[in-house]
N, C-alpha and C positions, 0 to 999 in steps of 0.2 A: 461498477465498482465497487469494490467492497470500502467499508468505513467502518472504522477500529476506535471505540472510545478509551479502550485499554487493552495492552499487549502484555501476555504476560513471558515465555519464555519466545525467544526466537531461533527457529531452527534454519540449517541448511536441506532443502530437499532437491529433489532432482524433478524432470518433466517426465521420468517413468514411476513418481508418486502418484498416487491415487487423490493427493492433495493439489497436484499442479491445476486440476481440471473442477476443482471444487469450489464453489459459490463462495465458502466459508472460509476460505485461504487466502490471502495476501503473498500471493506467490514471484515472488521476484528471481529469475535467472542468473544463475551468476552470484546472486546474493543473499543475503537472510532474509527468513519468511515468516511470516505471522499467522497465526490459525483463530480465528473468532472463537473456537469452540477451547480453544488451549491447549491443543491436541490430543484428541481423546482417544485417539491407538498409538499403539508404538510401533518404531520399524520391527520387520521381519529380520530374520537371520542373516541375511543381503544386506541389512540396513534401509532396504526400501518398505512405504507404507503403502499396504496391498489393499485392504480390508479397513475402512473405517465407516463406525454404527452412525456417525453426523455427515457423512458424505453428501453434500447436493450438488449438483449438477451446472457448471457454470452455464448460464441460457446465452451467451454472448464469448466464445473462447480468446474473441481479440480483445477485450475488454481487460487491459494491464496494470490499469493506473490502481492504486492505494490511496484512500482518504485517512489522515488522521487526526484526532482533535487537538485542540486549541493547547500549545504548550508540549506538544508531541516531538517537536522537533529532534530531540536526543535519541528518539526512539529512530527515525528515518535516519539517523546518524549509523545506530544500530544495524540496521538493517543495508548497509552500504549502499547511503544516497546521501554524502553531507552536504552536496554542494545546493546553492542556492541559483537554482538557471531563471528564474524570473519570479514577480510577483503578478499574480493574478486578483483580478477584482470583481466580483461578481458574487451570484448565490451558489447554495453546495449542488444544486440541479446543473446550473451553465459549466460549474468548473468539472462535473463528471462528465459534463458531454463532450467539452472542449477537449480532456485531456485523457477518455477511455481507452485512446487506441497506443497510447504514450508510458514507455516504461517509466512514472516517476512516481515521487510518494507526494502527496498533497498535502501540506501541513495547516490548517483550518487557524486564522488570525483572527484580531480584532472584527466586531461588527461596528459599522459606519453607522452612529446612531442616526445621522440626517438619511439614510437608505436602509429602512427596516428588511432585513431579511439578506443583504447586501453585507458580505466577509471580504478581507485579505487573504489570500492565500499564498505560503511560499510553497514555488513548485521545486523540490528536492530532485537533482538527478546523480546518477552514477559520477565516481570520483572523475570519470574521463571527461565529464561533458564541460563546458564551458560555462563560468562563473557569471552571475554579475559585475561587473568590475567593483573593487573593494569587499565581495566576499570571499 
């Protein structure tokens, strides 16, 4: 899971882009994507990023979830994930393990003072997903 504490420019990238397999890219098929390195390469003449100096192969190609820091729900919406599908309470590691194979964006919320290391996460989904009642 890629964890982003700040996001610069969002881009639409394809599965043909080198970025889609990069551990530093929050690649979201069919939506806007973010890069931890703030897009160090520009697209080629065909519109693809084929050679990036910061490329790092993902260790797990099935790892699809993205985690954003506190207060970054507007970024999740800009990425195309405007729906709060559910709320999850646990540690960062528990959230990463629980949602790693799912196409979701986790937005970290408040820490629980009575449970050190435990946070609330909004699990954001694409617009066609079912939302929590009232969201």
